[in-house]
N, C-alpha and C positions, 0 to 999 in steps of 0.2 A: 504494500500500500504506500502510495505517495500522497503528500499534501502539496497541492500546487496553488499558487495565487493566480487568479484570473487576470489576464492582460487588460480586460475591459473594465471590470468593476472592482478589481483588487480584493475580492472575497476569496477565502480559501475553500478548496473543495478536494475531496479524496478520490483518487483513482487507482486502479490496479496497474495500469500502464498509460502512457501519454496518449490521449485521444487523437484521432486523425485530424481533428479540427484545430489542434494545437492547444495552447494554454488558455483556453476559453471555456468558462463554465457552461453548463447546459442552459441555464437561464439566459445568458447573453447570446448563446448560439441560436436559441429559438427565436429571439428578437430579430435576427437577420434573415430568417426563412420567410419568404413570401408564399403564403398559402393561397394559391390560385387554382382555378380549374378551367378545363376546356370542355368537358363533357357535362351535360345536365343543366346548362344555363337556362334552357327553356323552362325548366321546372320552377324558376323563380319569376317568370313573366307569363302572363296569360292565365288560362283556366287552371284551377287546382286539379289534383288527381281525382278528388271526389266529383268535381264538376265534369271532368272528362268521362268518368265512370257513368255518371247519370246520363250524359249525352249518348254514350254508347248503348245504354239500356233503352233510352227513348228511340234511338234509330233502329235497334233490333225489334222493338215492339211494332214500329211502323212497318217494317219489312216482314212481319208475321212470325217472328221468333220469340220464344219465351226464355230469356236468359235467367239462369238460376245460379246461386253461388255453389261452388264445388270446394269444400273444405274452407280454408280461410282466404282463398284467392278466387277472383272472378275469371271465368273462361268464356 
């Protein structure tokens, strides 16, 4: 075990071996990570999952189908 002083915040932290990120504690390391995404952006704009589900059910009934839940998921 080694006790290392963080280069960013000067707090001491314990490690077994020097991390690949260098002498930077996990707290400071996480601050530098930009959590972005490219998949699923449409989930945050437009109709919700519930609204899309209800629309699918309405469309199915119009077309003469009787959709029913199968387990916990709709098919």
